[in-house]
C-alpha positions in Angstrom: -104.7 -61.5 -109.1 -108.2 -64.3 -108.4 -110.6 -64.7 -110.8 -112.8 -62.7 -108.3 -111.1 -59.2 -108.0 -111.0 -59.8 -112.1 -113.9 -59.6 -112.3 -114.6 -56.8 -109.7 -111.9 -54.3 -111.9 -113.4 -55.7 -114.7 -117.3 -54.5 -113.3 -115.7 -51.8 -111.3 -114.4 -50.3 -115.6 -117.8 -51.0 -116.7 -119.4 -49.2 -115.0 -116.8 -46.0 -115.4 -117.3 -46.3 -118.8 -121.4 -46.0 -118.4 -120.9 -43.0 -116.4 -118.4 -41.3 -118.9 -121.6 -41.7 -121.8 -123.2 -39.6 -120.0 -121.5 -37.1 -118.7 -119.5 -37.0 -121.2 -118.7 -35.1 -124.7 -119.2 -37.3 -127.6 -115.8 -38.1 -129.2 -115.9 -38.2 -132.9 -112.6 -40.5 -132.7 -109.9 -42.5 -129.6 -107.3 -39.2 -128.7 -103.8 -40.3 -131.3 -103.2 -43.2 -128.7 -104.3 -43.9 -125.4 -101.7 -42.2 -123.2 -103.2 -40.0 -121.1 -101.0 -36.6 -122.3 -102.6 -36.6 -125.4 -105.8 -36.5 -124.8 -108.0 -32.8 -124.4 -108.6 -31.5 -122.0 -112.8 -29.8 -122.3 -113.6 -26.6 -122.2 -114.0 -26.3 -118.6 -110.0 -26.7 -118.1 -111.4 -29.7 -114.8 -107.2 -30.2 -113.8 -108.8 -33.4 -112.9 -109.0 -36.1 -116.0 -110.2 -39.5 -116.2 -110.7 -42.7 -118.7 -110.9 -45.9 -119.3 -110.9 -48.2 -121.7 -112.0 -51.8 -121.3 -111.9 -55.0 -123.8 -113.0 -58.3 -124.2 -111.4 -60.6 -126.6 -111.6 -64.2 -128.3 -109.4 -66.0 -129.8 -108.7 -69.4 -132.2 -106.1 -70.7 -133.3 -105.2 -74.0 -135.5 -102.3 -74.5 -133.4 -100.8 -73.3 -129.9 -97.3 -73.3 -131.6 -98.8 -70.0 -133.5 -96.0 -67.3 -134.0 -96.8 -65.4 -131.6 -97.8 -68.3 -129.0 -101.0 -67.0 -128.1 -102.9 -69.7 -126.3 -104.6 -72.3 -128.5 -108.1 -70.9 -127.6 -109.3 -68.2 -125.0 -110.9 -65.8 -124.2 -109.4 -62.9 -121.8 -109.8 -59.0 -120.2 -106.3 -58.2 -122.6 -105.8 -54.5 -120.9 -108.4 -52.9 -119.3 -107.3 -49.8 -118.2 -107.8 -45.9 -116.3 -106.1 -42.6 -116.7 -105.7 -39.8 -114.5 -104.2 -36.7 -115.1 -104.4 -33.7 -112.2 -103.2 -30.5 -113.3 -101.1 -28.4 -110.0 -100.2 -25.5 -111.8 -100.3 -24.7 -116.0 -96.8 -26.2 -116.4 -97.2 -29.0 -114.1 -99.4 -31.7 -113.1 -99.1 -35.8 -112.4 -100.7 -38.3 -114.4 -101.0 -42.2 -114.0 -102.2 -45.0 -115.8 -103.3 -48.6 -114.0 -104.0 -51.6 -115.8 -104.7 -55.2 -115.6 -103.0 -57.3 -117.4 -105.4 -60.6 -118.1 -102.2 -62.1 -119.9 -100.8 -62.3 -116.8 -103.8 -61.9 -114.4 -102.2 -58.7 -111.8 -102.1 -55.3 -112.3 -99.4 -53.0 -113.6 -98.6 -49.2 -113.6 -97.1 -48.2 -117.2 -97.7 -44.9 -116.4 -96.5 -42.8 -112.8 -94.7 -39.3 -113.6 -94.5 -35.9 -112.7 -94.4 -33.3 -116.2 -93.1 -30.3 -116.2 -93.6 -28.2 -118.8 -93.3 -25.0 -120.9 -93.8 -22.9 -124.6 -91.4 -19.9 -125.5 -92.1 -17.7 -128.2 -90.6 -18.4 -130.6 -92.0 -22.4 -131.4 -90.9 -24.3 -128.5 -92.1 -26.7 -126.9 -90.0 -28.2 -123.4 -91.4 -31.3 -121.5 -89.3 -33.6 -118.1 -91.3 -36.3 -117.0 -90.0 -38.5 -113.9 -91.4 -41.8 -113.3 -92.9 -44.0 -115.5 -93.6 -43.5 -118.8 -93.7 -46.1 -121.8 -90.3 -45.9 -123.8 -89.9 -43.2 -126.3 -89.1 -45.3 -129.5 -91.2 -46.0 -132.5 -94.4 -45.6 -133.1 -96.3 -48.3 -132.7 -96.3 -47.6 -129.3 -98.6 -45.2 -130.2 -100.9 -48.0 -131.1 -101.2 -50.7 -129.1 -103.6 -50.3 -126.8 -107.4 -51.7 -128.1 -108.8 -48.2 -128.2 -106.6 -47.2 -131.0 -105.0 -50.7 -132.8 -108.0 -50.9 -135.9 -106.5 -54.3 -135.2 -107.5 -57.0 -132.6 -103.8 -58.3 -132.3 -99.9 -56.0 -132.7 -97.0 -56.9 -135.3 -95.3 -59.4 -134.9 -91.4 -57.1 -134.7 -92.5 -55.6 -132.0 -93.8 -58.2 -130.3 -91.2 -60.7 -130.5 -88.6 -58.0 -130.9 -88.7 -54.9 -128.7 -92.5 -54.6 -127.0 -94.4 -51.6 -128.1 -96.0 -50.7 -125.2 -92.6 -51.6 -122.5 -92.7 -48.7 -119.4 -89.3 -48.0 -117.8 -88.3 -46.3 -115.0 -86.3 -43.1 -115.4 -86.0 -39.2 -117.5 -88.1 -38.5 -120.2 -88.2 -35.3 -122.5 -89.1 -34.2 -125.2 -88.4 -31.2 -127.0 -91.0 -30.0 -130.5 -90.3 -27.1 -132.3 -93.2 -26.2 -134.9 -91.7 -23.8 -137.8 -94.7 -22.8 -140.2 -96.9 -25.9 -141.2 -93.8 -27.8 -139.7 -93.4 -29.4 -136.8 -90.0 -31.2 -135.4 -89.9 -33.3 -132.1 -86.9 -35.2 -130.4 -87.8 -36.9 -127.6 -84.5 -38.9 -125.0 -85.1 -41.8 -121.7 -82.2 -42.7 -119.3 -84.4 -45.9 -117.9 -83.4 -49.2 -115.9 -82.6 -51.5 -118.8 -84.5 -54.4 -120.0 -83.8 -57.2 -118.3 -82.9 -59.8 -121.1 -83.1 -59.1 -125.6 -86.2 -61.0 -125.3 -89.7 -59.8 -125.3 -90.8 -61.5 -121.7 -87.3 -59.5 -120.2 -89.2 -56.7 -118.3 -88.0 -54.9 -115.0 -90.2 -55.7 -111.8 -91.0 -52.6 -111.5 -88.5 -51.4 -109.7 -84.3 -50.2 -110.3 -82.2 -52.5 -108.5 -78.1 -51.9 -107.4 -76.9 -53.9 -110.2 -79.7 -52.3 -113.2 -78.0 -50.9 -116.4 -78.3 -47.8 -117.4 -80.8 -47.3 -120.8 -80.6 -44.5 -123.7 -83.7 -44.0 -126.4 -84.9 -42.1 -128.3 -86.6 -40.5 -131.6 -86.4 -38.3 -133.7 -89.5 -37.0 -135.7 -90.3 -35.1 -137.7 -94.0 -33.9 -139.9 -93.4 -32.0 -142.5 -97.8 -31.0 -142.7 -100.5 -32.1 -140.9 -101.1 -36.2 -141.2 -97.1 -37.0 -142.6 -94.8 -38.0 -140.3 -91.2 -40.1 -140.4 -89.1 -41.0 -137.6 -85.9 -42.3 -136.3 -85.3 -44.7 -132.8 -82.5 -46.0 -131.1 -81.8 -47.7 -128.6 -78.3 -48.9 -126.4 -78.0 -50.6 -122.9 -76.5 -53.6 -121.5 -79.0 -57.0 -120.0 -77.8 -59.0 -118.0 -76.6 -62.4 -119.3 -78.1 -65.7 -117.8 -77.4 -66.6 -114.3 -76.8 -63.2 -113.7 -72.9 -63.0 -113.8 -72.4 -59.7 -115.8 -73.9 -58.1 -119.3 -73.8 -58.1 -122.6 -74.6 -55.6 -125.1 -78.1 -55.2 -126.3 -79.1 -51.6 -129.5 -82.2 -51.8 -131.0 -82.8 -49.1 -134.6 -86.4 -48.0 -135.6 -87.8 -46.6 -138.9 -90.9 -45.3 -139.1 -93.3 -43.4 -141.7 -96.8 -42.5 -141.3 -99.4 -40.3 -143.5 -103.2 -39.7 -142.6 -106.3 -38.2 -145.0 -110.1 -38.6 -145.4 -110.6 -42.0 -143.7 -107.4 -42.8 -144.5 -104.7 -44.0 -142.7 -101.0 -45.4 -143.6 -98.1 -47.0 -141.6 -94.8 -48.8 -142.1 -92.2 -49.1 -139.8 -89.0 -51.2 -139.5 -87.1 -52.7 -136.3 -83.9 -54.3 -136.2 -81.8 -55.2 -133.6 -77.9 -57.0 -131.8 -77.1 -59.2 -129.0 -74.1 -59.9 -128.1 -74.5 -62.7 -126.4 -71.9 -66.0 -125.7 -71.3 -69.1 -127.7 -73.9 -71.1 -124.8 -76.1 -68.6 -125.1 -76.3 -68.2 -129.2 -74.0 -66.4 -129.8 -74.2 -62.8 -131.3 -77.4 -62.6 -132.9 -79.0 -59.3 -135.5 -82.9 -59.7 -135.3 -85.5 -57.8 -138.1 -88.6 -57.1 -139.0 -90.8 -55.1 -140.8 -94.6 -53.8 -141.4 -97.0 -52.3 -142.8 -100.3 -51.4 -142.5 -103.1 -49.4 -144.5 -106.8 -48.7 -143.1 -109.6 -47.0 -144.0 -112.9 -46.0 -142.6 -116.5 -45.7 -143.5 -118.4 -42.8 -141.9 -122.1 -43.6 -141.4 -125.1 -41.4 -139.3 -126.9 -43.9 -138.5 -128.5 -45.8 -135.1 -125.9 -48.2 -134.2 -124.4 -47.7 -137.2 -120.8 -44.5 -136.7 -118.8 -46.2 -139.1 -117.3 -49.3 -140.8 -113.7 -49.4 -140.3 -111.3 -52.1 -142.6 -107.9 -52.3 -142.3 -105.0 -55.0 -143.7 -101.3 -55.7 -142.1 -98.7 -57.6 -143.3 -96.0 -57.6 -141.2 -92.4 -60.2 -141.6 -90.0 -61.0 -139.1 -86.6 -62.7 -139.1 -85.3 -63.6 -134.5 -82.5 -65.0 -134.8 -80.2 -64.7 -138.3 -77.3 -67.4 -136.9 -80.4 -69.8 -136.9 -81.9 -69.7 -140.5 -85.3 -70.0 -140.4 -85.6 -69.9 -136.5 -89.6 -68.5 -135.6 -88.7 -66.8 -138.9 -93.1 -66.1 -140.7 -94.7 -63.7 -143.1 -98.1 -62.9 -141.9 -101.4 -61.1 -143.3 -104.4 -59.6 -141.6 -107.1 -58.9 -142.1 -109.7 -57.1 -140.0 -113.7 -55.7 -139.7 -114.8 -53.5 -137.6 -117.8 -52.2 -136.1 -118.7 -48.8 -134.5 -121.9 -48.8 -133.6 -121.3 -45.8 -130.6 -117.7 -43.5 -130.7 -116.6 -45.1 -127.5 -117.5 -48.8 -128.2 -116.5 -51.2 -131.2 -116.1 -54.5 -132.4 -113.6 -55.2 -134.1 -112.7 -58.7 -135.5 -109.5 -60.4 -136.7 -108.0 -63.1 -139.6 -104.4 -63.8 -139.3 -103.1 -65.6 -141.7 -99.7 -67.5 -141.1 -96.7 -69.1 -143.7 -93.5 -69.5 -142.1 -89.8 -69.7 -143.7 -89.1 -73.3 -142.7 -91.2 -76.0 -141.3 -94.6 -74.8 -141.9 -96.9 -75.0 -138.7 -101.3 -74.7 -139.1 -101.4 -72.1 -137.0 -103.7 -69.6 -138.8 -106.2 -67.3 -136.1 -109.1 -65.8 -136.0 -109.6 -63.1 -132.7 -113.0 -60.5 -132.4 -112.9 -57.8 -129.2 -115.3 -55.2 -127.8 -113.4 -52.3 -127.2 -115.0 -49.6 -124.5 -113.1 -46.7 -124.4 -114.1 -43.2 -122.4 
């Protein structure tokens, strides 16, 4: 996309944000994660919904060889997006989310699906989506958006082993059972799979005749409000380099979250294996985990609705066959100012320590986030 087109997209999103602030009721908090399916419909029950986000981000690293491969210094539009949905009936709706990827300079369709849903008198709810949607794996995908991520960047294990924002073409189902104060959810998806074992091995947006099927899912349990635990899995075959056959890829994840009275804590573990040829580095295992603690202080003042403090620790072993290959431990510290319920200015300092050769790759992020 050209620079002029990018500027046009940014302008339209800013205008949309201003319009939304004048015409929609303010929300005290953003939705659980920026996915159109989780945005509550207004009391007017308008069948058409529009939401969006815009973010301008600056970062600086001591070295361009930082572990997450950011440019040494850059000002960028990371992921401005518009989400649209239309409810056809009480059991059927269509939705889409269109995002501008500021790093690649391209427009992407993260969501485009038809949804059918129904509930029973016994506490079950069934949902089926057909089209392009997010892979049901873990909970980091719920916080990758700037509107819901209290930090600016994402945990290294989910940037470098599994792309948490990855969406795919296929069939997605979810079954939820509520009994008393507890909720159990099973999500399963059959999609067309990644191209390879790394974070950049995404599909091109179309299904090819030699694509391999991919099965992924998560079982989540919420014993009470604010507490959740989950187990996720993914299995597929990915293309060999050069397109000569396929190799097996599997992932497993464990997650837990707690939220109460302005506090939130998250933990997530990810492990994956790739059955590669000797020329591809052989069969490897990769694993990592992160823990994040968040605190929100609310105020009732002009231009100061809240201050947020957040810290995260993550660690990763990217290749079990090569000791200290891009292995690292990383601390992130964030301080956010919220002058309005739909505006947030975030700052984040990142301190990294490699378990092999040390690289001066500490960094600083500043991000202006607008969402409606």
